[in-house]
C-alpha positions as semicolon CSV with decimal commas, in nm:
position;residue;x (nm);y (nm);z (nm)
1;M;-0,918;-1,298;0,768
2;R;-0,717;-1,445;1,046
3;I;-0,384;-1,313;1,100
4;A;-0,088;-1,499;1,254
5;H;0,294;-1,394;1,364
6;A;0,429;-1,748;1,369
7;P;0,403;-2,074;1,185
8;S;0,309;-2,228;1,518
9;Q;-0,044;-2,004;1,533
10;L;-0,152;-2,154;1,211
11;E;-0,350;-2,475;1,228
12;R;-0,189;-2,755;1,008
13;R;-0,465;-2,792;0,709
14;P;-0,419;-2,840;0,342
15;R;-0,325;-2,477;0,226
16;A;-0,243;-2,300;-0,092
17;V;0,015;-2,046;0,006
18;A;0,098;-1,731;-0,164
19;I;0,449;-1,572;-0,080
20;G;0,594;-1,258;-0,115
21;T;0,593;-0,888;0,065
22;F;0,310;-0,793;-0,155
23;D;0,384;-0,429;-0,117
24;G;0,098;-0,250;-0,281
25;V;-0,097;-0,566;-0,351
26;H;-0,100;-0,460;-0,720
27;L;-0,244;-0,662;-1,006
28;G;0,062;-0,867;-1,027
29;H;0,017;-0,953;-0,675
30;R;-0,321;-1,042;-0,715
31;S;-0,258;-1,281;-1,027
32;V;-0,033;-1,467;-0,729
33;L;-0,340;-1,439;-0,478
34;L;-0,579;-1,556;-0,761
35;S;-0,399;-1,883;-0,789
36;A;-0,420;-1,960;-0,425
37;T;-0,780;-1,859;-0,373
38;D;-0,903;-2,038;-0,687
39;S;-0,685;-2,365;-0,591
40;G;-0,981;-2,540;-0,379
41;L;-0,739;-2,540;-0,071
42;E;-0,722;-2,296;0,207
43;P;-0,578;-1,940;0,050
44;T;-0,338;-1,852;0,263
45;V;-0,032;-1,578;0,238
46;I;0,311;-1,551;0,397
47;T;0,402;-1,185;0,385
48;F;0,716;-1,007;0,529
49;D;0,768;-0,713;0,788
50;P;0,948;-0,499;0,740
51;H;0,997;-0,504;0,383
52;P;1,289;-0,710;0,298
53;R;1,525;-0,464;0,142
54;I;1,451;-0,218;0,433
55;A;1,558;-0,475;0,673
56;M;1,880;-0,548;0,492
57;G;1,984;-0,147;0,514
58;N;1,830;-0,035;0,196
59;R;1,593;0,276;0,130
60;V;1,257;0,173;-0,004
61;D;0,947;0,399;-0,035
62;I;0,692;0,172;0,058
63;L;0,349;0,159;-0,125
64;T;0,113;0,069;0,150
65;T;0,121;0,017;0,541
66;L;0,142;-0,338;0,671
67;E;-0,236;-0,265;0,821
68;R;-0,326;-0,160;0,470
69;R;-0,168;-0,446;0,282
70;L;-0,345;-0,683;0,525
71;E;-0,661;-0,521;0,444
72;L;-0,619;-0,529;0,082
73;L;-0,530;-0,908;0,117
74;A;-0,846;-0,992;0,290
75;E;-1,056;-0,794;0,016
76;A;-0,876;-1,038;-0,243
77;G;-1,014;-1,346;-0,027
78;V;-0,732;-1,460;0,168
79;A;-0,848;-1,640;0,454
80;E;-0,558;-1,633;0,682
81;T;-0,207;-1,434;0,681
82;L;0,110;-1,513;0,836
83;V;0,296;-1,178;0,887
84;A;0,672;-1,319;0,922
85;A;0,931;-1,107;1,092
86;F;1,209;-1,043;0,851
87;T;1,492;-1,090;1,064
88;P;1,826;-1,220;1,055
89;E;1,724;-1,567;1,187
90;L;1,458;-1,555;0,894
91;Q;1,736;-1,467;0,655
92;R;1,993;-1,734;0,769
93;L;1,691;-2,024;0,707
94;T;1,804;-2,260;0,420
95;P;1,533;-2,340;0,173
96;D;1,472;-2,655;0,306
97;E;1,441;-2,519;0,681
98;F;1,204;-2,244;0,520
99;I;1,003;-2,503;0,382
100;A;0,973;-2,743;0,662
101;T;0,903;-2,481;0,925
102;Y;0,668;-2,251;0,701
103;L;0,504;-2,447;0,455
104;V;0,518;-2,818;0,556
105;G;0,441;-2,747;0,910
106;T;0,126;-2,548;0,840
107;G;-0,012;-2,792;0,597
108;A;0,083;-2,631;0,259
109;E;0,002;-2,874;-0,043
110;A;0,055;-2,600;-0,335
111;V;0,262;-2,271;-0,332
112;A;0,158;-1,959;-0,582
113;V;0,473;-1,733;-0,631
114;G;0,584;-1,494;-0,889
115;P;0,833;-1,597;-1,144
116;D;1,139;-1,430;-1,015
117;F;1,069;-1,571;-0,654
118;R;1,381;-1,633;-0,455
119;F;1,387;-1,735;-0,069
120;G;1,595;-1,902;0,172
121;Q;1,966;-1,821;0,266
122;R;2,128;-1,636;0,004
123;R;1,817;-1,645;-0,194
124;S;1,930;-1,994;-0,297
125;G;1,579;-2,146;-0,320
126;D;1,335;-2,120;-0,620
127;R;1,043;-2,268;-0,760
128;A;1,234;-2,597;-0,831
129;T;1,340;-2,612;-0,503
130;L;0,957;-2,619;-0,406
131;E;0,869;-2,900;-0,655
132;R;1,164;-3,106;-0,526
133;A;1,014;-3,073;-0,166
134;G;0,662;-3,212;-0,311
135;L;0,475;-2,909;-0,315
136;A;0,253;-2,823;-0,642
137;V;0,378;-2,485;-0,783
138;L;0,041;-2,307;-0,911
139;E;0,056;-2,154;-1,247
140;V;0,021;-1,784;-1,190
141;E;-0,072;-1,554;-1,495
142;E;0,222;-1,304;-1,537
143;I;0,102;-0,934;-1,551
144;E;0,339;-0,756;-1,796
145;G;0,480;-0,424;-1,698
146;V;0,352;-0,427;-1,366
147;S;0,573;-0,377;-1,061
148;S;0,590;-0,206;-0,745
149;T;0,897;-0,033;-0,860
150;A;0,728;0,083;-1,166
151;I;0,426;0,237;-0,947
152;R;0,657;0,401;-0,717
153;D;0,823;0,565;-1,014
154;A;0,430;0,662;-1,141
155;V;0,358;0,794;-0,813
156;R;0,667;1,035;-0,758
157;D;0,591;1,175;-1,097
158;A;0,240;1,231;-1,004
159;D;0,124;0,980;-1,307
160;L;-0,200;0,870;-1,095
161;D;-0,353;0,722;-1,402
162;G;-0,054;0,495;-1,470
163;A;-0,033;0,410;-1,092
164;A;-0,382;0,313;-1,098
165;V;-0,373;0,103;-1,367
166;M;-0,105;-0,127;-1,220
167;L;-0,254;-0,133;-0,864
168;G;-0,614;-0,167;-1,003
169;R;-0,750;0,105;-0,799
170;P;-0,631;0,487;-0,741
171;F;-0,316;0,512;-0,509
172;E;-0,388;0,584;-0,130
173;L;-0,204;0,765;0,139
174;D;-0,274;0,625;0,476
175;G;-0,241;0,775;0,799
176;V;-0,391;0,918;1,134
177;V;-0,547;1,234;1,179
178;V;-0,338;1,493;1,419
179;T;-0,345;1,837;1,528
180;G;-0,228;2,062;1,274
181;D;-0,229;2,470;1,219
182;Q;-0,601;2,496;1,247
183;R;-0,555;2,753;0,982
184;G;-0,785;2,586;0,723
185;G;-1,085;2,639;0,940
186;T;-1,028;3,023;0,974
187;L;-1,042;3,047;0,561
188;G;-1,362;2,851;0,567
189;Y;-1,191;2,516;0,434
190;P;-1,099;2,304;0,751
191;T;-0,857;2,010;0,662
192;A;-0,749;1,707;0,843
193;N;-0,350;1,711;0,890
194;I;-0,227;1,332;0,847
195;A;0,037;1,221;1,022
196;M;0,190;0,966;0,727
197;D;0,459;0,699;0,779
198;P;0,780;0,835;0,666
199;L;0,850;0,544;0,456
200;L;0,543;0,569;0,241
201;V;0,593;0,683;-0,104
202;C;0,423;1,027;-0,180
203;P;0,389;1,206;-0,485
204;R;0,538;1,535;-0,594
205;Y;0,388;1,844;-0,377
206;G;0,090;2,023;-0,522
207;I;-0,266;1,989;-0,474
208;Y;-0,482;1,690;-0,546
209;A;-0,824;1,579;-0,624
210;G;-0,945;1,256;-0,452
211;E;-1,137;1,068;-0,187
212;A;-1,165;1,010;0,171
213;L;-1,432;0,821;0,397
214;G;-1,647;0,818;0,070
215;R;-1,650;1,203;-0,014
216;R;-1,435;1,377;-0,250
217;A;-1,155;1,569;-0,110
218;A;-0,904;1,841;-0,231
219;I;-0,563;1,733;-0,102
220;S;-0,272;1,983;-0,023
221;I;0,067;1,789;-0,029
222;G;0,334;1,995;0,048
223;T;0,483;2,289;0,280
224;N;0,209;2,544;0,256
225;P;0,463;2,790;0,106
226;H;0,222;3,096;0,119
227;Y;0,275;3,062;0,531
228;G;0,613;3,012;0,477
229;G;0,612;2,625;0,599
230;T;0,913;2,402;0,576
231;E;0,773;2,064;0,705
232;R;0,568;1,828;0,455
233;R;0,199;1,808;0,538
234;I;-0,074;1,581;0,393
235;E;-0,403;1,792;0,450
236;P;-0,722;1,683;0,282
237;F;-1,049;1,902;0,297
238;L;-1,328;1,659;0,279
239;L;-1,635;1,831;0,058
240;D;-1,960;1,845;0,214
241;F;-1,830;1,693;0,559
242;D;-1,894;1,799;0,931
243;G;-1,734;1,587;1,211
244;D;-1,440;1,545;1,414
245;L;-1,170;1,335;1,258
246;Y;-0,886;1,390;1,532
247;G;-0,719;1,040;1,609
248;K;-0,894;0,840;1,339
249;R;-0,729;0,687;1,053
250;L;-0,774;0,780;0,704
251;V;-0,708;0,601;0,354
252;V;-0,701;0,871;0,091
253;E;-0,738;0,808;-0,257
254;L;-0,543;1,054;-0,525
255;W;-0,726;1,075;-0,841
256;E;-0,568;1,377;-1,024
257;R;-0,294;1,656;-0,973
258;L;-0,492;2,004;-0,986
259;R;-0,172;2,224;-0,981
260;D;0,146;2,317;-0,821
261;E;0,178;2,483;-0,462
262;A;0,201;2,864;-0,487
263;V;0,233;3,191;-0,262
264;F;-0,044;3,438;-0,322
265;D;-0,034;3,801;-0,330
266;S;-0,294;3,802;-0,054
267;E;-0,530;3,558;0,148
268;E;-0,851;3,665;-0,045
269;A;-0,656;3,514;-0,336
270;L;-0,557;3,181;-0,171
271;V;-0,946;3,145;-0,055
272;A;-1,038;3,225;-0,418
273;Q;-0,800;2,957;-0,545
274;I;-0,913;2,693;-0,299
275;A;-1,276;2,771;-0,404
276;R;-1,142;2,692;-0,745
277;D;-0,983;2,362;-0,629
278;V;-1,278;2,263;-0,454
279;E;-1,479;2,291;-0,780
280;A;-1,212;2,105;-0,983
281;T;-1,253;1,852;-0,712
282;R;-1,629;1,788;-0,778
283;A;-1,561;1,738;-1,127
284;A;-1,243;1,505;-1,106
285;A;-1,323;1,148;-1,238
286;R;-1,189;0,848;-1,033
287;P;-0,928;0,654;-1,226
288;V;-0,958;0,311;-1,335
């Protein structure tokens, strides 16, 4: 998939353009994308960064980093994506100015958007505005009950099955492996300490079963209370893995919540519990 950062970087050609933030690229988003990819035109996405609500000063726990969002869009069959910086200048564009610059200017002939789509200054443009400009508005199958907000709520509650049903895949954490306390190696269970974007939504603290790099992983999310920690850590232990992960990006699927964090009477008791967590991870089923 080719990535552009300005309309001028897209060659003008007949396009079906899907417009949206696409945070999470969930099943509702995929329905919009499917309309574009099935149109017979060049399937193209216009997405926004940062998240519009964040740019306007609101707190939003996002579901995917921009990097992961672009990977998922490519997997959905999108040929080109324009990442539009959600700046005050973009917000001031009238609907007609947005259409002229981002749609007509790139050759768009059809547009795929959700039913509540609004755009342009003060959100004054809608599907009818697009039609009046001579653009075909593609039919999009609405997926009831699926939204980024509902997925965030499910993740916060550690309802991983519910989140996976709406996403069409397991919920993921995404970050780069950095140096941690290196305590896990001394216990026989070396973990990767992930530096995660603080804007990403995170489930409630506890121990989880999941997967990373194609291997099952027992994942600790929390503060390591047994050692008196106070800072949030994301620490997957990849089963049957031997290798150096420092500096590498990991996308970690969360499958099942196994238990709460705990303080143990001894280090031996902690190690015994980790062994049970590993066995539970081997038995866990991937949702969806």
